[in-house]
N, CA, C and O atoms as CSV, one atom per row, in Angstrom:
chain,resi,resn,atom,element,x,y,z
A,1,MET,N,N,102.692,87.697,112.913
A,1,MET,CA,C,101.679,88.666,113.335
A,1,MET,C,C,100.529,88.718,112.342
A,1,MET,O,O,99.860,89.743,112.213
A,2,SER,N,N,100.307,87.651,111.662
A,2,SER,CA,C,99.204,87.599,110.715
A,2,SER,C,C,97.877,87.816,111.434
A,2,SER,O,O,97.669,87.304,112.534
A,3,GLY,N,N,96.996,88.564,110.818
A,3,GLY,CA,C,95.698,88.837,111.436
A,3,GLY,C,C,95.649,90.153,112.186
A,3,GLY,O,O,94.565,90.660,112.474
A,4,PHE,N,N,96.791,90.707,112.503
A,4,PHE,CA,C,96.825,91.986,113.187
A,4,PHE,C,C,96.870,93.110,112.159
A,4,PHE,O,O,97.468,92.947,111.096
A,5,PRO,N,N,96.247,94.247,112.459
A,5,PRO,CA,C,96.341,95.380,111.535
A,5,PRO,C,C,97.793,95.824,111.382
A,5,PRO,O,O,98.580,95.733,112.324
A,6,LYS,N,N,98.135,96.295,110.211
A,6,LYS,CA,C,99.483,96.804,109.938
A,6,LYS,C,C,99.511,98.293,110.247
A,6,LYS,O,O,98.620,99.037,109.837
A,7,PHE,N,N,100.525,98.718,110.964
A,7,PHE,CA,C,100.689,100.135,111.285
A,7,PHE,C,C,101.576,100.771,110.231
A,7,PHE,O,O,102.709,100.337,110.027
A,8,PHE,N,N,101.067,101.800,109.558
A,8,PHE,CA,C,101.798,102.454,108.485
A,8,PHE,C,C,102.319,103.834,108.873
A,8,PHE,O,O,102.855,104.541,108.020
A,9,GLY,N,N,102.180,104.227,110.101
A,9,GLY,CA,C,102.657,105.546,110.501
A,9,GLY,C,C,101.494,106.501,110.697
A,9,GLY,O,O,100.348,106.079,110.848
A,10,LYS,N,N,101.798,107.788,110.692
A,10,LYS,CA,C,100.748,108.785,110.880
A,10,LYS,C,C,100.767,109.764,109.726
A,10,LYS,O,O,101.766,109.896,109.019
A,11,ALA,N,N,99.646,110.451,109.545
A,11,ALA,CA,C,99.525,111.443,108.488
A,11,ALA,C,C,98.786,112.651,109.058
A,11,ALA,O,O,97.688,112.504,109.595
A,12,PRO,N,N,99.368,113.830,108.949
A,12,PRO,CA,C,98.686,115.015,109.450
A,12,PRO,C,C,97.477,115.360,108.574
A,12,PRO,O,O,97.461,115.078,107.376
A,13,VAL,N,N,96.487,115.965,109.184
A,13,VAL,CA,C,95.314,116.440,108.452
A,13,VAL,C,C,95.563,117.904,108.116
A,13,VAL,O,O,95.795,118.721,109.008
A,14,GLY,N,N,95.516,118.235,106.825
A,14,GLY,CA,C,95.753,119.602,106.381
A,14,GLY,C,C,94.570,120.511,106.676
A,14,GLY,O,O,93.530,120.052,107.148
A,15,THR,N,N,94.729,121.796,106.399
A,15,THR,CA,C,93.678,122.777,106.686
A,15,THR,C,C,92.408,122.518,105.885
A,15,THR,O,O,91.326,122.947,106.288
A,16,LYS,N,N,92.526,121.819,104.750
A,16,LYS,CA,C,91.356,121.483,103.925
A,16,LYS,C,C,90.832,120.077,104.228
A,16,LYS,O,O,89.971,119.569,103.510
A,17,GLY,N,N,91.349,119.445,105.291
A,17,GLY,CA,C,90.901,118.113,105.669
A,17,GLY,C,C,91.572,116.994,104.885
A,17,GLY,O,O,91.157,115.838,104.970
A,18,GLN,N,N,92.599,117.329,104.131
A,18,GLN,CA,C,93.264,116.329,103.312
A,18,GLN,C,C,94.332,115.581,104.107
A,18,GLN,O,O,94.982,116.142,104.990
A,19,ILE,N,N,94.496,114.296,103.771
A,19,ILE,CA,C,95.579,113.506,104.339
A,19,ILE,C,C,96.361,112.867,103.187
A,19,ILE,O,O,95.834,112.672,102.091
A,20,VAL,N,N,97.603,112.551,103.455
A,20,VAL,CA,C,98.414,111.836,102.483
A,20,VAL,C,C,98.563,110.413,103.000
A,20,VAL,O,O,99.006,110.200,104.129
A,21,ILE,N,N,98.196,109.445,102.181
A,21,ILE,CA,C,98.342,108.042,102.570
A,21,ILE,C,C,99.830,107.708,102.469
A,21,ILE,O,O,100.422,107.892,101.406
A,22,PRO,N,N,100.449,107.222,103.546
A,22,PRO,CA,C,101.879,106.919,103.502
A,22,PRO,C,C,102.238,105.980,102.349
A,22,PRO,O,O,101.458,105.098,101.988
A,23,ALA,N,N,103.422,106.181,101.780
A,23,ALA,CA,C,103.871,105.410,100.610
A,23,ALA,C,C,103.805,103.906,100.861
A,23,ALA,O,O,103.371,103.154,99.989
A,24,GLU,N,N,104.229,103.459,102.039
A,24,GLU,CA,C,104.207,102.024,102.344
A,24,GLU,C,C,102.779,101.474,102.297
A,24,GLU,O,O,102.558,100.361,101.821
A,25,ALA,N,N,101.812,102.251,102.789
A,25,ALA,CA,C,100.414,101.824,102.756
A,25,ALA,C,C,99.899,101.791,101.321
A,25,ALA,O,O,99.199,100.857,100.929
A,26,ARG,N,N,100.247,102.819,100.534
A,26,ARG,CA,C,99.818,102.832,99.126
A,26,ARG,C,C,100.375,101.627,98.383
A,26,ARG,O,O,99.675,101.005,97.584
A,27,LYS,N,N,101.623,101.303,98.646
A,27,LYS,CA,C,102.239,100.147,97.996
A,27,LYS,C,C,101.551,98.854,98.430
A,27,LYS,O,O,101.220,98.015,97.592
A,28,ALA,N,N,101.336,98.691,99.725
A,28,ALA,CA,C,100.700,97.477,100.254
A,28,ALA,C,C,99.281,97.299,99.721
A,28,ALA,O,O,98.827,96.173,99.519
A,29,MET,N,N,98.576,98.420,99.493
A,29,MET,CA,C,97.191,98.368,99.033
A,29,MET,C,C,97.087,98.567,97.527
A,29,MET,O,O,95.989,98.601,96.971
A,30,ASN,N,N,98.246,98.700,96.864
A,30,ASN,CA,C,98.299,98.904,95.412
A,30,ASN,C,C,97.468,100.118,94.971
A,30,ASN,O,O,96.724,100.051,93.993
A,31,ILE,N,N,97.606,101.209,95.700
A,31,ILE,CA,C,96.915,102.457,95.371
A,31,ILE,C,C,97.871,103.313,94.556
A,31,ILE,O,O,98.979,103.620,94.997
A,32,LYS,N,N,97.437,103.693,93.373
A,32,LYS,CA,C,98.273,104.459,92.456
A,32,LYS,C,C,97.674,105.859,92.247
A,32,LYS,O,O,96.485,106.057,92.495
A,33,PRO,N,N,98.486,106.836,91.791
A,33,PRO,CA,C,97.944,108.167,91.519
A,33,PRO,C,C,96.747,108.082,90.559
A,33,PRO,O,O,96.793,107.372,89.555
A,34,GLY,N,N,95.704,108.799,90.879
A,34,GLY,CA,C,94.491,108.794,90.061
A,34,GLY,C,C,93.452,107.790,90.519
A,34,GLY,O,O,92.289,107.884,90.125
A,35,ASP,N,N,93.856,106.806,91.362
A,35,ASP,CA,C,92.888,105.845,91.890
A,35,ASP,C,C,91.931,106.549,92.850
A,35,ASP,O,O,92.257,107.593,93.416
A,36,SER,N,N,90.771,105.975,93.020
A,36,SER,CA,C,89.827,106.463,94.029
A,36,SER,C,C,89.805,105.471,95.183
A,36,SER,O,O,90.005,104.271,94.995
A,37,VAL,N,N,89.560,105.988,96.369
A,37,VAL,CA,C,89.421,105.138,97.545
A,37,VAL,C,C,88.081,105.432,98.206
A,37,VAL,O,O,87.530,106.525,98.081
A,38,ILE,N,N,87.581,104.443,98.900
A,38,ILE,CA,C,86.328,104.572,99.653
A,38,ILE,C,C,86.709,104.763,101.118
A,38,ILE,O,O,87.541,104.031,101.653
A,39,ILE,N,N,86.103,105.738,101.751
A,39,ILE,CA,C,86.355,106.008,103.165
A,39,ILE,C,C,85.122,105.557,103.941
A,39,ILE,O,O,84.010,106.012,103.674
A,40,VAL,N,N,85.329,104.659,104.902
A,40,VAL,CA,C,84.230,104.097,105.693
A,40,VAL,C,C,84.562,104.296,107.162
A,40,VAL,O,O,85.707,104.115,107.578
A,41,SER,N,N,83.562,104.669,107.944
A,41,SER,CA,C,83.809,104.828,109.378
A,41,SER,C,C,84.142,103.473,109.991
A,41,SER,O,O,83.759,102.419,109.483
A,42,GLY,N,N,84.862,103.540,111.090
A,42,GLY,CA,C,85.277,102.324,111.779
A,42,GLY,C,C,84.124,101.652,112.489
A,42,GLY,O,O,82.966,102.026,112.302
A,43,PRO,N,N,84.441,100.656,113.309
A,43,PRO,CA,C,83.384,99.927,114.015
A,43,PRO,C,C,82.624,100.844,114.963
A,43,PRO,O,O,83.150,101.869,115.396
A,44,PRO,N,N,81.384,100.477,115.286
A,44,PRO,CA,C,80.548,101.341,116.137
A,44,PRO,C,C,81.192,101.721,117.467
A,44,PRO,O,O,80.933,102.807,117.985
A,45,HIS,N,N,82.018,100.855,118.025
A,45,HIS,CA,C,82.642,101.169,119.319
A,45,HIS,C,C,83.772,102.182,119.195
A,45,HIS,O,O,84.284,102.665,120.205
A,46,ASN,N,N,84.166,102.509,117.963
A,46,ASN,CA,C,85.239,103.490,117.764
A,46,ASN,C,C,84.858,104.422,116.616
A,46,ASN,O,O,85.319,104.247,115.488
A,47,LYS,N,N,84.032,105.393,116.901
A,47,LYS,CA,C,83.501,106.287,115.883
A,47,LYS,C,C,84.573,107.188,115.252
A,47,LYS,O,O,84.302,107.833,114.239
A,48,ARG,N,N,85.764,107.245,115.815
A,48,ARG,CA,C,86.815,108.103,115.266
A,48,ARG,C,C,87.755,107.344,114.337
A,48,ARG,O,O,88.698,107.931,113.805
A,49,ALA,N,N,87.517,106.063,114.134
A,49,ALA,CA,C,88.370,105.263,113.241
A,49,ALA,C,C,87.803,105.328,111.826
A,49,ALA,O,O,86.594,105.459,111.635
A,50,ILE,N,N,88.695,105.234,110.836
A,50,ILE,CA,C,88.254,105.158,109.444
A,50,ILE,C,C,88.980,104.012,108.753
A,50,ILE,O,O,90.081,103.624,109.145
A,51,ASN,N,N,88.352,103.489,107.736
A,51,ASN,CA,C,88.951,102.488,106.874
A,51,ASN,C,C,89.073,103.095,105.489
A,51,ASN,O,O,88.157,103.767,105.016
A,52,ILE,N,N,90.194,102.860,104.845
A,52,ILE,CA,C,90.418,103.326,103.478
A,52,ILE,C,C,90.502,102.092,102.599
A,52,ILE,O,O,91.370,101.240,102.790
A,53,ILE,N,N,89.594,102.000,101.633
A,53,ILE,CA,C,89.495,100.817,100.787
A,53,ILE,C,C,89.632,101.243,99.328
A,53,ILE,O,O,88.907,102.131,98.879
A,54,PRO,N,N,90.549,100.626,98.582
A,54,PRO,CA,C,90.626,100.945,97.158
A,54,PRO,C,C,89.260,100.677,96.498
A,54,PRO,O,O,88.604,99.675,96.783
A,55,GLU,N,N,88.855,101.591,95.619
A,55,GLU,CA,C,87.522,101.509,95.019
A,55,GLU,C,C,87.282,100.180,94.307
A,55,GLU,O,O,86.188,99.625,94.411
A,56,ASP,N,N,88.270,99.659,93.592
A,56,ASP,CA,C,88.067,98.398,92.873
A,56,ASP,C,C,87.821,97.235,93.849
A,56,ASP,O,O,87.023,96.344,93.558
A,57,GLU,N,N,88.498,97.242,94.994
A,57,GLU,CA,C,88.275,96.198,96.000
A,57,GLU,C,C,86.888,96.341,96.619
A,57,GLU,O,O,86.217,95.343,96.882
A,58,PHE,N,N,86.460,97.574,96.851
A,58,PHE,CA,C,85.130,97.806,97.414
A,58,PHE,C,C,84.054,97.337,96.439
A,58,PHE,O,O,83.050,96.757,96.850
A,59,ASN,N,N,84.263,97.589,95.149
A,59,ASN,CA,C,83.300,97.145,94.139
A,59,ASN,C,C,83.224,95.625,94.080
A,59,ASN,O,O,82.138,95.072,93.908
A,60,LYS,N,N,84.366,94.932,94.220
A,60,LYS,CA,C,84.355,93.462,94.271
A,60,LYS,C,C,83.533,92.981,95.463
A,60,LYS,O,O,82.745,92.042,95.347
A,61,PHE,N,N,83.724,93.637,96.614
A,61,PHE,CA,C,82.960,93.289,97.808
A,61,PHE,C,C,81.469,93.486,97.574
A,61,PHE,O,O,80.665,92.626,97.934
A,62,LEU,N,N,81.092,94.619,96.971
A,62,LEU,CA,C,79.674,94.899,96.726
A,62,LEU,C,C,79.046,93.844,95.816
A,62,LEU,O,O,77.922,93.406,96.066
A,63,LYS,N,N,79.754,93.431,94.768
A,63,LYS,CA,C,79.224,92.406,93.866
A,63,LYS,C,C,79.014,91.094,94.603
A,63,LYS,O,O,77.987,90.440,94.424
A,64,LEU,N,N,79.971,90.705,95.426
A,64,LEU,CA,C,79.847,89.476,96.208
A,64,LEU,C,C,78.679,89.596,97.193
A,64,LEU,O,O,77.892,88.663,97.348
A,65,PHE,N,N,78.578,90.744,97.850
A,65,PHE,CA,C,77.500,90.974,98.807
A,65,PHE,C,C,76.134,90.911,98.113
A,65,PHE,O,O,75.202,90.291,98.625
A,66,GLU,N,N,76.020,91.557,96.943
A,66,GLU,CA,C,74.763,91.533,96.183
A,66,GLU,C,C,74.384,90.105,95.815
A,66,GLU,O,O,73.207,89.747,95.862
A,67,LYS,N,N,75.363,89.290,95.450
A,67,LYS,CA,C,75.110,87.891,95.103
A,67,LYS,C,C,74.533,87.142,96.309
A,67,LYS,O,O,73.573,86.383,96.176
A,68,HIS,N,N,75.124,87.361,97.477
A,68,HIS,CA,C,74.632,86.698,98.687
A,68,HIS,C,C,73.230,87.178,99.056
A,68,HIS,O,O,72.393,86.372,99.465
A,69,VAL,N,N,72.964,88.461,98.919
A,69,VAL,CA,C,71.629,88.989,99.224
A,69,VAL,C,C,70.604,88.390,98.271
A,69,VAL,O,O,69.512,88.010,98.695
A,70,THR,N,N,70.946,88.302,96.989
A,70,THR,CA,C,70.048,87.703,95.997
A,70,THR,C,C,69.736,86.261,96.375
A,70,THR,O,O,68.581,85.839,96.320
A,71,ASN,N,N,70.761,85.502,96.759
A,71,ASN,CA,C,70.547,84.111,97.172
A,71,ASN,C,C,69.680,84.014,98.413
A,71,ASN,O,O,68.820,83.138,98.503
A,72,MET,N,N,69.897,84.906,99.371
A,72,MET,CA,C,69.081,84.909,100.595
A,72,MET,C,C,67.631,85.220,100.263
A,72,MET,O,O,66.726,84.588,100.808
A,73,LYS,N,N,67.393,86.185,99.376
A,73,LYS,CA,C,66.028,86.540,98.983
A,73,LYS,C,C,65.338,85.355,98.327
A,73,LYS,O,O,64.167,85.087,98.598
A,74,LYS,N,N,66.067,84.637,97.456
A,74,LYS,CA,C,65.492,83.462,96.791
A,74,LYS,C,C,65.060,82.411,97.822
A,74,LYS,O,O,63.990,81.814,97.702
A,75,ASN,N,N,65.902,82.196,98.831
A,75,ASN,CA,C,65.593,81.205,99.858
A,75,ASN,C,C,64.411,81.633,100.719
A,75,ASN,O,O,63.604,80.791,101.112
A,76,VAL,N,N,64.295,82.894,101.012
A,76,VAL,CA,C,63.189,83.386,101.831
A,76,VAL,C,C,61.873,83.317,101.057
A,76,VAL,O,O,60.857,82.883,101.599
A,77,VAL,N,N,61.888,83.742,99.799
A,77,VAL,CA,C,60.682,83.787,98.985
A,77,VAL,C,C,60.196,82.379,98.646
A,77,VAL,O,O,58.989,82.148,98.562
A,78,SER,N,N,61.118,81.437,98.451
A,78,SER,CA,C,60.721,80.101,98.038
A,78,SER,C,C,60.177,79.261,99.178
A,78,SER,O,O,59.697,78.152,98.943
A,79,ARG,N,N,60.237,79.745,100.372
A,79,ARG,CA,C,59.745,78.942,101.528
A,79,ARG,C,C,58.355,79.326,101.916
A,79,ARG,O,O,57.797,78.757,102.855
């Protein structure tokens, strides 16, 4: 079932809007107490979906993205 999203169960939303990330999901994503996560809305066709991304992984993505944008700018400006 590679390529399919993993189902980790459900988590109730508390009165303050808090959720607990299930232990299996925390283990799979290597999320430890004190870590920060980034919350991103799901795809445009499903506005009620959210993605939870460990902050360090999101920062790696941003650095890679910035590198690609820099390269694209160089190619556009040099032409």
